[in-house]
C-alpha positions as protocol buffer text, in pm:
chain_id: "A"
residue {
  index: 1
  type: MET
  ca { x: 4513 y: 8772 z: 7202 }
}
residue {
  index: 2
  type: ARG
  ca { x: 4367 y: 8870 z: 6901 }
}
residue {
  index: 3
  type: ARG
  ca { x: 4014 y: 9015 z: 6709 }
}
residue {
  index: 4
  type: GLY
  ca { x: 4041 y: 9175 z: 6367 }
}
residue {
  index: 5
  type: GLY
  ca { x: 4343 y: 9377 z: 6470 }
}
residue {
  index: 6
  type: ASP
  ca { x: 4511 y: 9417 z: 6821 }
}
residue {
  index: 7
  type: GLY
  ca { x: 4280 y: 9502 z: 7081 }
}
residue {
  index: 8
  type: CYS
  ca { x: 4483 y: 9353 z: 7357 }
}
residue {
  index: 9
  type: ASN
  ca { x: 4799 y: 9249 z: 7402 }
}
residue {
  index: 10
  type: ARG
  ca { x: 4998 y: 8994 z: 7651 }
}
residue {
  index: 11
  type: THR
  ca { x: 5218 y: 9254 z: 7891 }
}
residue {
  index: 12
  type: SER
  ca { x: 5500 y: 9171 z: 8115 }
}
residue {
  index: 13
  type: GLN
  ca { x: 5453 y: 9493 z: 8330 }
}
residue {
  index: 14
  type: ARG
  ca { x: 5216 y: 9583 z: 8592 }
}
residue {
  index: 15
  type: PRO
  ca { x: 4930 y: 9824 z: 8481 }
}
residue {
  index: 16
  type: PRO
  ca { x: 4938 y: 10166 z: 8648 }
}
residue {
  index: 17
  type: ASN
  ca { x: 4757 y: 10187 z: 9002 }
}
residue {
  index: 18
  type: LEU
  ca { x: 4407 y: 10311 z: 8921 }
}
residue {
  index: 19
  type: HIS
  ca { x: 4276 y: 10194 z: 9281 }
}
residue {
  index: 20
  type: HIS
  ca { x: 4053 y: 10431 z: 9444 }
}
residue {
  index: 21
  type: ALA
  ca { x: 4069 y: 10526 z: 9777 }
}
residue {
  index: 22
  type: ALA
  ca { x: 3702 y: 10388 z: 9865 }
}
residue {
  index: 23
  type: VAL
  ca { x: 3734 y: 10071 z: 9736 }
}
residue {
  index: 24
  type: PRO
  ca { x: 3911 y: 9787 z: 9868 }
}
residue {
  index: 25
  type: GLU
  ca { x: 4290 y: 9740 z: 9801 }
}
residue {
  index: 26
  type: THR
  ca { x: 4326 y: 9457 z: 9588 }
}
residue {
  index: 27
  type: HIS
  ca { x: 4665 y: 9245 z: 9427 }
}
residue {
  index: 28
  type: ALA
  ca { x: 4445 y: 9163 z: 9091 }
}
residue {
  index: 29
  type: HIS
  ca { x: 4675 y: 9266 z: 8821 }
}
residue {
  index: 30
  type: SER
  ca { x: 4667 y: 9153 z: 8461 }
}
residue {
  index: 31
  type: ALA
  ca { x: 4912 y: 8971 z: 8240 }
}
residue {
  index: 32
  type: TRP
  ca { x: 4702 y: 9134 z: 7942 }
}
residue {
  index: 33
  type: SER
  ca { x: 4684 y: 9509 z: 7848 }
}
residue {
  index: 34
  type: PHE
  ca { x: 4358 y: 9640 z: 7665 }
}
residue {
  index: 35
  type: GLU
  ca { x: 4310 y: 9888 z: 7416 }
}
residue {
  index: 36
  type: PRO
  ca { x: 3950 y: 10028 z: 7369 }
}
residue {
  index: 37
  type: ALA
  ca { x: 3782 y: 9942 z: 7058 }
}
residue {
  index: 38
  type: PRO
  ca { x: 3770 y: 10286 z: 6825 }
}
residue {
  index: 39
  type: ASP
  ca { x: 3496 y: 10489 z: 6779 }
}
residue {
  index: 40
  type: ASP
  ca { x: 3445 y: 10357 z: 6428 }
}
residue {
  index: 41
  type: HIS
  ca { x: 3462 y: 10002 z: 6481 }
}
residue {
  index: 42
  type: PRO
  ca { x: 3210 y: 9843 z: 6312 }
}
residue {
  index: 43
  type: ASP
  ca { x: 3138 y: 9517 z: 6534 }
}
residue {
  index: 44
  type: ASP
  ca { x: 3040 y: 9515 z: 6891 }
}
residue {
  index: 45
  type: LEU
  ca { x: 3291 y: 9221 z: 6955 }
}
residue {
  index: 46
  type: TRP
  ca { x: 3638 y: 9391 z: 6970 }
}
residue {
  index: 47
  type: ALA
  ca { x: 3879 y: 9074 z: 7111 }
}
residue {
  index: 48
  type: LEU
  ca { x: 3927 y: 8728 z: 7163 }
}
residue {
  index: 49
  type: GLY
  ca { x: 4103 y: 8557 z: 7401 }
}
residue {
  index: 50
  type: ALA
  ca { x: 4258 y: 8636 z: 7745 }
}
residue {
  index: 51
  type: ASP
  ca { x: 4126 y: 8512 z: 8062 }
}
residue {
  index: 52
  type: LEU
  ca { x: 3870 y: 8601 z: 8329 }
}
residue {
  index: 53
  type: GLU
  ca { x: 4141 y: 8703 z: 8640 }
}
residue {
  index: 54
  type: PRO
  ca { x: 4014 y: 8980 z: 8827 }
}
residue {
  index: 55
  type: GLY
  ca { x: 4305 y: 9232 z: 8711 }
}
residue {
  index: 56
  type: THR
  ca { x: 4185 y: 9156 z: 8361 }
}
residue {
  index: 57
  type: LEU
  ca { x: 3824 y: 9191 z: 8425 }
}
residue {
  index: 58
  type: LEU
  ca { x: 3907 y: 9527 z: 8600 }
}
residue {
  index: 59
  type: ALA
  ca { x: 4111 y: 9634 z: 8314 }
}
residue {
  index: 60
  type: ALA
  ca { x: 3880 y: 9579 z: 8100 }
}
residue {
  index: 61
  type: TYR
  ca { x: 3576 y: 9744 z: 8259 }
}
residue {
  index: 62
  type: ARG
  ca { x: 3769 y: 10033 z: 8283 }
}
residue {
  index: 63
  type: VAL
  ca { x: 3843 y: 10059 z: 7900 }
}
residue {
  index: 64
  type: GLY
  ca { x: 3472 y: 10001 z: 7827 }
}
residue {
  index: 65
  type: LEU
  ca { x: 3511 y: 9607 z: 7746 }
}
residue {
  index: 66
  type: PHE
  ca { x: 3282 y: 9362 z: 7880 }
}
residue {
  index: 67
  type: PRO
  ca { x: 3329 y: 8949 z: 7884 }
}
residue {
  index: 68
  type: MET
  ca { x: 3121 y: 8698 z: 7705 }
}
residue {
  index: 69
  type: PRO
  ca { x: 3218 y: 8315 z: 7611 }
}
residue {
  index: 70
  type: ILE
  ca { x: 3176 y: 8241 z: 7235 }
}
residue {
  index: 71
  type: GLY
  ca { x: 3208 y: 7894 z: 7226 }
}
residue {
  index: 72
  type: PRO
  ca { x: 3539 y: 7777 z: 7389 }
}
residue {
  index: 73
  type: ARG
  ca { x: 3658 y: 8118 z: 7342 }
}
residue {
  index: 74
  type: LEU
  ca { x: 3612 y: 8455 z: 7519 }
}
residue {
  index: 75
  type: GLY
  ca { x: 3486 y: 8742 z: 7377 }
}
residue {
  index: 76
  type: TRP
  ca { x: 3546 y: 9096 z: 7465 }
}
residue {
  index: 77
  type: PHE
  ca { x: 3240 y: 9327 z: 7384 }
}
residue {
  index: 78
  type: SER
  ca { x: 3204 y: 9727 z: 7345 }
}
residue {
  index: 79
  type: PRO
  ca { x: 2864 y: 9794 z: 7137 }
}
residue {
  index: 80
  type: ARG
  ca { x: 2875 y: 10040 z: 6892 }
}
residue {
  index: 81
  type: ARG
  ca { x: 2528 y: 10127 z: 7073 }
}
residue {
  index: 82
  type: ARG
  ca { x: 2573 y: 10083 z: 7444 }
}
residue {
  index: 83
  type: ALA
  ca { x: 2264 y: 10108 z: 7677 }
}
residue {
  index: 84
  type: ILE
  ca { x: 2266 y: 10301 z: 7980 }
}
residue {
  index: 85
  type: VAL
  ca { x: 2024 y: 10404 z: 8248 }
}
residue {
  index: 86
  type: THR
  ca { x: 2065 y: 10782 z: 8354 }
}
residue {
  index: 87
  type: LEU
  ca { x: 2011 y: 10799 z: 8747 }
}
residue {
  index: 88
  type: ASP
  ca { x: 1842 y: 11135 z: 8770 }
}
residue {
  index: 89
  type: GLY
  ca { x: 1578 y: 11033 z: 8519 }
}
residue {
  index: 90
  type: PHE
  ca { x: 1530 y: 10763 z: 8627 }
}
residue {
  index: 91
  type: ARG
  ca { x: 1143 y: 10748 z: 8744 }
}
residue {
  index: 92
  type: PRO
  ca { x: 968 y: 10405 z: 8837 }
}
residue {
  index: 93
  type: SER
  ca { x: 611 y: 10383 z: 8724 }
}
residue {
  index: 94
  type: ARG
  ca { x: 379 y: 10386 z: 8995 }
}
residue {
  index: 95
  type: SER
  ca { x: 338 y: 10004 z: 8928 }
}
residue {
  index: 96
  type: LEU
  ca { x: 677 y: 9930 z: 8929 }
}
residue {
  index: 97
  type: ARG
  ca { x: 680 y: 10094 z: 9275 }
}
residue {
  index: 98
  type: ARG
  ca { x: 363 y: 9912 z: 9419 }
}
residue {
  index: 99
  type: ALA
  ca { x: 591 y: 9620 z: 9284 }
}
residue {
  index: 100
  type: ALA
  ca { x: 896 y: 9682 z: 9488 }
}
residue {
  index: 101
  type: ARG
  ca { x: 707 y: 9722 z: 9785 }
}
residue {
  index: 102
  type: ARG
  ca { x: 642 y: 9333 z: 9767 }
}
residue {
  index: 103
  type: TYR
  ca { x: 972 y: 9264 z: 9860 }
}
residue {
  index: 104
  type: GLU
  ca { x: 1274 y: 9297 z: 10072 }
}
residue {
  index: 105
  type: ILE
  ca { x: 1590 y: 9403 z: 9959 }
}
residue {
  index: 106
  type: ARG
  ca { x: 1933 y: 9316 z: 10067 }
}
residue {
  index: 107
  type: VAL
  ca { x: 2243 y: 9366 z: 9952 }
}
residue {
  index: 108
  type: ASP
  ca { x: 2550 y: 9120 z: 9888 }
}
residue {
  index: 109
  type: THR
  ca { x: 2413 y: 8847 z: 10140 }
}
residue {
  index: 110
  type: VAL
  ca { x: 2388 y: 8548 z: 9869 }
}
residue {
  index: 111
  type: PHE
  ca { x: 2613 y: 8678 z: 9580 }
}
residue {
  index: 112
  type: ALA
  ca { x: 2692 y: 8328 z: 9458 }
}
residue {
  index: 113
  type: ASP
  ca { x: 2299 y: 8235 z: 9447 }
}
residue {
  index: 114
  type: VAL
  ca { x: 2220 y: 8536 z: 9251 }
}
residue {
  index: 115
  type: VAL
  ca { x: 2477 y: 8432 z: 9002 }
}
residue {
  index: 116
  type: ALA
  ca { x: 2351 y: 8074 z: 8989 }
}
residue {
  index: 117
  type: GLY
  ca { x: 2032 y: 8186 z: 8932 }
}
residue {
  index: 118
  type: CYS
  ca { x: 2113 y: 8452 z: 8635 }
}
residue {
  index: 119
  type: ALA
  ca { x: 2291 y: 8172 z: 8481 }
}
residue {
  index: 120
  type: ARG
  ca { x: 1968 y: 7953 z: 8434 }
}
residue {
  index: 121
  type: PRO
  ca { x: 2082 y: 7602 z: 8473 }
}
residue {
  index: 122
  type: GLY
  ca { x: 1976 y: 7344 z: 8202 }
}
residue {
  index: 123
  type: ASP
  ca { x: 1934 y: 7653 z: 7929 }
}
residue {
  index: 124
  type: PRO
  ca { x: 2197 y: 7594 z: 7633 }
}
residue {
  index: 125
  type: HIS
  ca { x: 2173 y: 7978 z: 7549 }
}
residue {
  index: 126
  type: SER
  ca { x: 2280 y: 8092 z: 7887 }
}
residue {
  index: 127
  type: TRP
  ca { x: 2636 y: 8269 z: 7822 }
}
residue {
  index: 128
  type: ILE
  ca { x: 2730 y: 8216 z: 8199 }
}
residue {
  index: 129
  type: ASP
  ca { x: 2923 y: 7893 z: 8264 }
}
residue {
  index: 130
  type: GLY
  ca { x: 3111 y: 7764 z: 8571 }
}
residue {
  index: 131
  type: GLY
  ca { x: 3426 y: 7970 z: 8471 }
}
residue {
  index: 132
  type: VAL
  ca { x: 3223 y: 8311 z: 8462 }
}
residue {
  index: 133
  type: GLU
  ca { x: 3058 y: 8223 z: 8804 }
}
residue {
  index: 134
  type: ALA
  ca { x: 3367 y: 8164 z: 8971 }
}
residue {
  index: 135
  type: ALA
  ca { x: 3538 y: 8474 z: 8805 }
}
residue {
  index: 136
  type: TYR
  ca { x: 3287 y: 8709 z: 8936 }
}
residue {
  index: 137
  type: GLY
  ca { x: 3232 y: 8496 z: 9279 }
}
residue {
  index: 138
  type: ARG
  ca { x: 3657 y: 8618 z: 9311 }
}
residue {
  index: 139
  type: LEU
  ca { x: 3569 y: 8965 z: 9195 }
}
residue {
  index: 140
  type: HIS
  ca { x: 3291 y: 8986 z: 9489 }
}
residue {
  index: 141
  type: GLU
  ca { x: 3540 y: 8830 z: 9700 }
}
residue {
  index: 142
  type: LEU
  ca { x: 3786 y: 9123 z: 9644 }
}
residue {
  index: 143
  type: GLY
  ca { x: 3488 y: 9381 z: 9679 }
}
residue {
  index: 144
  type: TRP
  ca { x: 3447 y: 9477 z: 9309 }
}
residue {
  index: 145
  type: ALA
  ca { x: 3142 y: 9297 z: 9239 }
}
residue {
  index: 146
  type: HIS
  ca { x: 2808 y: 9306 z: 9388 }
}
residue {
  index: 147
  type: SER
  ca { x: 2458 y: 9159 z: 9421 }
}
residue {
  index: 148
  type: VAL
  ca { x: 2130 y: 9322 z: 9491 }
}
residue {
  index: 149
  type: GLU
  ca { x: 1867 y: 9078 z: 9591 }
}
residue {
  index: 150
  type: ALA
  ca { x: 1461 y: 9071 z: 9631 }
}
residue {
  index: 151
  type: TRP
  ca { x: 1338 y: 8844 z: 9907 }
}
residue {
  index: 152
  type: ASP
  ca { x: 1003 y: 8726 z: 10027 }
}
residue {
  index: 153
  type: LEU
  ca { x: 849 y: 8483 z: 10272 }
}
residue {
  index: 154
  type: ASP
  ca { x: 981 y: 8207 z: 10038 }
}
residue {
  index: 155
  type: GLY
  ca { x: 1362 y: 8303 z: 10009 }
}
residue {
  index: 156
  type: LEU
  ca { x: 1501 y: 8479 z: 9731 }
}
residue {
  index: 157
  type: ALA
  ca { x: 1256 y: 8579 z: 9442 }
}
residue {
  index: 158
  type: GLY
  ca { x: 1532 y: 8744 z: 9193 }
}
residue {
  index: 159
  type: GLY
  ca { x: 1801 y: 8964 z: 9200 }
}
residue {
  index: 160
  type: LEU
  ca { x: 2077 y: 9116 z: 8980 }
}
residue {
  index: 161
  type: TYR
  ca { x: 2453 y: 9144 z: 8982 }
}
residue {
  index: 162
  type: GLY
  ca { x: 2720 y: 9357 z: 8860 }
}
residue {
  index: 163
  type: VAL
  ca { x: 3098 y: 9540 z: 8879 }
}
residue {
  index: 164
  type: SER
  ca { x: 3113 y: 9858 z: 9096 }
}
residue {
  index: 165
  type: ILE
  ca { x: 3447 y: 10071 z: 8995 }
}
residue {
  index: 166
  type: GLY
  ca { x: 3422 y: 10417 z: 9113 }
}
residue {
  index: 167
  type: GLY
  ca { x: 3114 y: 10562 z: 8970 }
}
residue {
  index: 168
  type: LEU
  ca { x: 3064 y: 10284 z: 8753 }
}
residue {
  index: 169
  type: PHE
  ca { x: 2814 y: 9998 z: 8783 }
}
residue {
  index: 170
  type: ALA
  ca { x: 2818 y: 9729 z: 8500 }
}
residue {
  index: 171
  type: ALA
  ca { x: 2503 y: 9526 z: 8553 }
}
residue {
  index: 172
  type: GLU
  ca { x: 2570 y: 9199 z: 8406 }
}
residue {
  index: 173
  type: SER
  ca { x: 2252 y: 9014 z: 8458 }
}
residue {
  index: 174
  type: MET
  ca { x: 1919 y: 8975 z: 8662 }
}
residue {
  index: 175
  type: PHE
  ca { x: 1671 y: 8696 z: 8720 }
}
residue {
  index: 176
  type: HIS
  ca { x: 1329 y: 8631 z: 8882 }
}
residue {
  index: 177
  type: ARG
  ca { x: 1161 y: 8346 z: 9037 }
}
residue {
  index: 178
  type: ARG
  ca { x: 885 y: 8534 z: 9132 }
}
residue {
  index: 179
  type: THR
  ca { x: 674 y: 8823 z: 8944 }
}
residue {
  index: 180
  type: ASP
  ca { x: 866 y: 9171 z: 8877 }
}
residue {
  index: 181
  type: ALA
  ca { x: 1152 y: 9053 z: 9192 }
}
residue {
  index: 182
  type: SER
  ca { x: 1396 y: 9165 z: 8911 }
}
residue {
  index: 183
  type: LYS
  ca { x: 1256 y: 9468 z: 8854 }
}
residue {
  index: 184
  type: ALA
  ca { x: 1233 y: 9557 z: 9241 }
}
residue {
  index: 185
  type: ALA
  ca { x: 1566 y: 9498 z: 9269 }
}
residue {
  index: 186
  type: PHE
  ca { x: 1665 y: 9732 z: 8974 }
}
residue {
  index: 187
  type: VAL
  ca { x: 1495 y: 9994 z: 9173 }
}
residue {
  index: 188
  type: ALA
  ca { x: 1690 y: 9924 z: 9470 }
}
residue {
  index: 189
  type: LEU
  ca { x: 2008 y: 9960 z: 9264 }
}
residue {
  index: 190
  type: VAL
  ca { x: 1941 y: 10276 z: 9149 }
}
residue {
  index: 191
  type: GLU
  ca { x: 1840 y: 10385 z: 9482 }
}
residue {
  index: 192
  type: GLN
  ca { x: 2177 y: 10261 z: 9612 }
}
residue {
  index: 193
  type: LEU
  ca { x: 2357 y: 10423 z: 9281 }
}
residue {
  index: 194
  type: ARG
  ca { x: 2220 y: 10772 z: 9356 }
}
residue {
  index: 195
  type: ARG
  ca { x: 2263 y: 10761 z: 9758 }
}
residue {
  index: 196
  type: PRO
  ca { x: 2636 y: 10924 z: 9747 }
}
residue {
  index: 197
  type: GLY
  ca { x: 2567 y: 11192 z: 9519 }
}
residue {
  index: 198
  type: ASP
  ca { x: 2686 y: 11305 z: 9171 }
}
residue {
  index: 199
  type: ALA
  ca { x: 2394 y: 11096 z: 9021 }
}
residue {
  index: 200
  type: SER
  ca { x: 2437 y: 11263 z: 8643 }
}
residue {
  index: 201
  type: ARG
  ca { x: 2757 y: 11164 z: 8650 }
}
residue {
  index: 202
  type: ARG
  ca { x: 2732 y: 10784 z: 8771 }
}
residue {
  index: 203
  type: LEU
  ca { x: 2710 y: 10540 z: 8470 }
}
residue {
  index: 204
  type: LEU
  ca { x: 2457 y: 10255 z: 8523 }
}
residue {
  index: 205
  type: ASP
  ca { x: 2569 y: 10040 z: 8208 }
}
residue {
  index: 206
  type: VAL
  ca { x: 2323 y: 9781 z: 8099 }
}
residue {
  index: 207
  type: GLN
  ca { x: 2516 y: 9654 z: 7782 }
}
residue {
  index: 208
  type: TRP
  ca { x: 2277 y: 9636 z: 7492 }
}
residue {
  index: 209
  type: LEU
  ca { x: 1901 y: 9791 z: 7502 }
}
residue {
  index: 210
  type: THR
  ca { x: 1651 y: 9518 z: 7532 }
}
residue {
  index: 211
  type: PRO
  ca { x: 1280 y: 9588 z: 7534 }
}
residue {
  index: 212
  type: HIS
  ca { x: 1237 y: 9472 z: 7909 }
}
residue {
  index: 213
  type: LEU
  ca { x: 1540 y: 9722 z: 8000 }
}
residue {
  index: 214
  type: ALA
  ca { x: 1342 y: 10013 z: 7807 }
}
residue {
  index: 215
  type: THR
  ca { x: 1064 y: 9957 z: 8037 }
}
residue {
  index: 216
  type: LEU
  ca { x: 1348 y: 10073 z: 8290 }
}
residue {
  index: 217
  type: GLY
  ca { x: 1424 y: 10351 z: 8145 }
}
residue {
  index: 218
  type: ALA
  ca { x: 1740 y: 10248 z: 7947 }
}
residue {
  index: 219
  type: THR
  ca { x: 1864 y: 10463 z: 7649 }
}
residue {
  index: 220
  type: GLU
  ca { x: 2149 y: 10431 z: 7422 }
}
residue {
  index: 221
  type: LEU
  ca { x: 2518 y: 10627 z: 7366 }
}
residue {
  index: 222
  type: SER
  ca { x: 2715 y: 10599 z: 7086 }
}
residue {
  index: 223
  type: ARG
  ca { x: 3067 y: 10405 z: 7172 }
}
residue {
  index: 224
  type: ALA
  ca { x: 3221 y: 10780 z: 7177 }
}
residue {
  index: 225
  type: GLN
  ca { x: 2953 y: 10928 z: 7410 }
}
residue {
  index: 226
  type: TYR
  ca { x: 2986 y: 10608 z: 7647 }
}
residue {
  index: 227
  type: ARG
  ca { x: 3376 y: 10645 z: 7689 }
}
residue {
  index: 228
  type: VAL
  ca { x: 3347 y: 11024 z: 7764 }
}
residue {
  index: 229
  type: ARG
  ca { x: 3067 y: 10910 z: 8046 }
}
residue {
  index: 230
  type: LEU
  ca { x: 3311 y: 10643 z: 8167 }
}
residue {
  index: 231
  type: ALA
  ca { x: 3607 y: 10831 z: 8213 }
}
residue {
  index: 232
  type: ASP
  ca { x: 3421 y: 11097 z: 8435 }
}
residue {
  index: 233
  type: ALA
  ca { x: 3269 y: 10795 z: 8631 }
}
residue {
  index: 234
  type: LEU
  ca { x: 3576 y: 10625 z: 8727 }
}
residue {
  index: 235
  type: GLY
  ca { x: 3708 y: 10905 z: 8910 }
}
residue {
  index: 236
  type: LEU
  ca { x: 3392 y: 10909 z: 9145 }
}
residue {
  index: 237
  type: ARG
  ca { x: 3335 y: 10751 z: 9503 }
}
residue {
  index: 238
  type: PRO
  ca { x: 3203 y: 10426 z: 9451 }
}
residue {
  index: 239
  type: ALA
  ca { x: 2820 y: 10358 z: 9597 }
}
residue {
  index: 240
  type: PHE
  ca { x: 2890 y: 10009 z: 9784 }
}
residue {
  index: 241
  type: GLY
  ca { x: 3106 y: 9952 z: 10039 }
}
């Protein structure tokens, strides 16, 4: 595995046990060892290669990386400017609260359907391919990946999914079929993450700042600031399960 240096290497050693008592036990080990991207690394892309096995994904998230296919290869990203949403500072607007009330919120009832909706079938620009869908489906079966869903009388209207490790929730993608359904799911996600307490220490990672995420209260951290927040969050009790 390579990038501009050695961000990740194959290893025959079993990784250290980072299991949290409140997280389901899993046999998920990886043949790869990840190094975090240095603070001064100039690019968002840090490494290429490896696989999407559960242990590989969990090891990557624990050092601040997330995957995205780049053509036929697998890229591992650590953005120089990382977008997060601060849970204790999140204040949904009146219009957003009103929109959220139009939907019934459910958690983990149709995870595969949410990922499929986020994949935007037929869209050539979508990065969620069959391999990504299968990989996060396995993480969901093991208790690490979760979906927050907005439903109405016509069925699934929108939702989001991501990975929960300790006090980290790495939000991967969201979609909507009806107006504001993904926003309703996002409001519900924040409420879910606040519920166990320690809201100021928990980390809702949304990867890159976009105009849409800015309307939901997203801000940016440097890579170094993100790593400090991540280390603190990983020791907390998960908000799911």
